[in-house]
Structures are given as structure tokens and as C-alpha cells.
C-alpha positions as CSV (number, residue, x, y, z in Angstrom):
1,V,0.0,0.0,0.0
2,Q,1.4,3.4,-1.0
3,L,0.0,6.9,-0.7
4,V,2.1,9.7,-2.2
5,E,1.1,13.3,-1.6
6,S,2.2,16.2,-3.8
7,G,1.3,19.8,-4.6
8,G,2.4,21.6,-1.4
9,G,4.4,24.8,-1.5
10,L,4.7,28.4,-0.4
11,V,1.6,30.6,-1.0
12,Q,0.5,34.0,0.1
13,P,-2.5,34.5,2.3
14,G,-5.6,34.4,0.2
15,G,-4.0,32.1,-2.4
16,S,-4.8,28.6,-3.5
17,L,-3.2,25.2,-3.8
18,K,-4.4,21.8,-4.9
19,L,-2.9,18.8,-3.2
20,S,-2.9,15.3,-4.8
21,C,-2.5,11.9,-3.3
22,V,-1.6,9.1,-5.7
23,T,-2.4,5.6,-4.3
24,S,-1.5,2.1,-5.1
25,G,-1.6,-1.4,-3.6
26,F,-5.2,-1.5,-2.7
27,V,-8.7,-1.0,-4.3
28,F,-9.0,2.7,-4.0
29,R,-12.7,2.8,-4.9
30,D,-13.5,0.6,-1.9
31,Y,-12.4,3.1,0.7
32,G,-13.6,6.4,2.0
33,M,-10.5,8.6,2.2
34,S,-9.4,11.6,4.3
35,W,-6.9,14.4,4.6
36,Y,-5.2,15.3,7.9
37,R,-2.7,18.0,8.7
38,Q,-0.1,18.6,11.4
39,R,1.1,22.0,12.3
40,A,4.5,22.6,13.9
41,G,4.4,21.5,17.6
42,K,0.8,20.3,17.4
43,E,-0.9,16.9,17.0
44,R,-2.2,15.7,13.7
45,E,-5.7,16.9,13.1
46,Y,-8.6,15.9,10.8
47,V,-9.3,18.1,7.8
48,A,-11.7,16.3,5.5
49,T,-13.3,13.0,4.4
50,I,-14.8,11.9,1.1
51,T,-17.2,9.0,0.6
52,V,-16.4,6.0,-1.6
53,S,-18.5,7.4,-4.4
54,G,-17.1,10.8,-4.1
55,H,-20.6,12.3,-3.8
56,R,-20.2,13.6,-0.2
57,G,-17.4,15.5,1.5
58,Y,-17.1,16.3,5.2
59,Y,-14.9,19.0,6.7
60,T,-13.6,20.3,9.9
61,N,-15.2,23.7,10.7
62,S,-12.1,25.7,10.1
63,V,-11.9,24.8,6.4
64,K,-15.5,24.6,5.5
65,G,-16.3,26.8,2.5
66,R,-12.6,27.1,1.6
67,F,-11.4,23.5,1.0
68,T,-12.9,20.9,-1.3
69,I,-12.0,17.2,-1.2
70,S,-12.5,15.1,-4.3
71,R,-11.3,11.9,-5.9
72,D,-10.8,10.1,-9.2
73,N,-11.6,6.4,-8.6
74,D,-10.3,5.4,-12.1
75,Q,-6.9,7.0,-11.3
76,G,-6.8,6.0,-7.7
77,T,-6.1,9.6,-6.7
78,L,-7.4,11.8,-3.9
79,Y,-7.4,15.6,-4.1
80,L,-7.7,18.6,-1.8
81,E,-8.3,22.0,-3.3
82,M,-7.6,24.8,-0.9
83,N,-8.7,28.3,-1.5
84,N,-8.5,31.6,0.5
85,L,-5.6,30.1,2.4
86,K,-4.7,31.5,5.8
87,P,-1.4,31.5,7.8
88,E,-3.0,29.1,10.2
89,D,-3.4,26.6,7.4
90,T,0.4,26.2,7.4
91,A,1.0,22.5,8.1
92,V,2.2,19.2,6.7
93,Y,-0.8,17.6,4.9
94,F,-1.3,13.9,4.9
95,C,-3.5,11.5,2.9
96,H,-5.1,8.8,5.0
97,R,-6.8,5.5,4.2
98,P,-8.8,4.4,7.3
99,G,-9.6,0.8,8.3
100,T,-8.2,-2.1,10.2
101,E,-4.9,-1.5,8.6
102,P,-4.8,2.3,8.3
103,A,-2.3,3.8,5.9
104,W,-0.7,7.3,5.7
105,G,1.4,9.1,3.1
106,Q,4.6,10.9,3.8
107,G,3.0,14.3,3.8
108,T,3.4,17.5,1.8
109,Q,4.3,20.9,3.3
110,V,2.0,23.8,2.8
111,T,3.2,27.2,4.0
112,V,1.0,30.2,3.9
113,S,3.0,33.4,4.4
114,S,3.5,36.8,2.9
């Protein structure tokens, strides 16, 4: 099982980024998938979840209306589109497959700063 995130970087406040998580080694379309993030000195925190079909997304309150989670089941790829970014969004973002054998990617750094 592999989850590989990409798309992070440095962006100014108010800017946008789109993260990707390319997966392999399991049947992607069988799992709901999530994004988490970890800010410096803090514990990892939940960001968003998407259902198996991709029809429903759920978000932590701090990102509602700014972030959109999506997926491409044919490509085995998870996305997180982030708009109107704020300095407090600065974190390492992780792709997560839940279940009895949870899996995590290595993370991608997002830095929001002027």
C-alpha cells in the first residue's frame, strides 16, 4: 500500500493550492479517504473526508467553504483543493486511508506566508 502526496508549497494569504495523493496497492474505490494535517508542535488533526462514491465530503469547521475534497476512482487519486488560504493553514498535509490497517502518506508541506 502506497500513498504519495504532492502539490504543497509556499503561497501568500488568500492564495490557492491543490494537493494530490496518488495511491497504489489497494482497491481505492472501496475506501472512504481523508486528509489530515499537522502544524508545527501540534498533534495531527482531521481536515476532510470523502465517501467511496465521491458524492459527499465532510470538513472540519475551520476549512468549510474554503477547501474541497475530491477523488478520481479510475486513477486512484485523492485531491484537496484549498482556497483563501490563511497562515493558520500552514502544516504538513497527509493523505489517509482508514480501516483495520490504516495507511498514511509521507505528507506534503503547505506554507501560507507573505
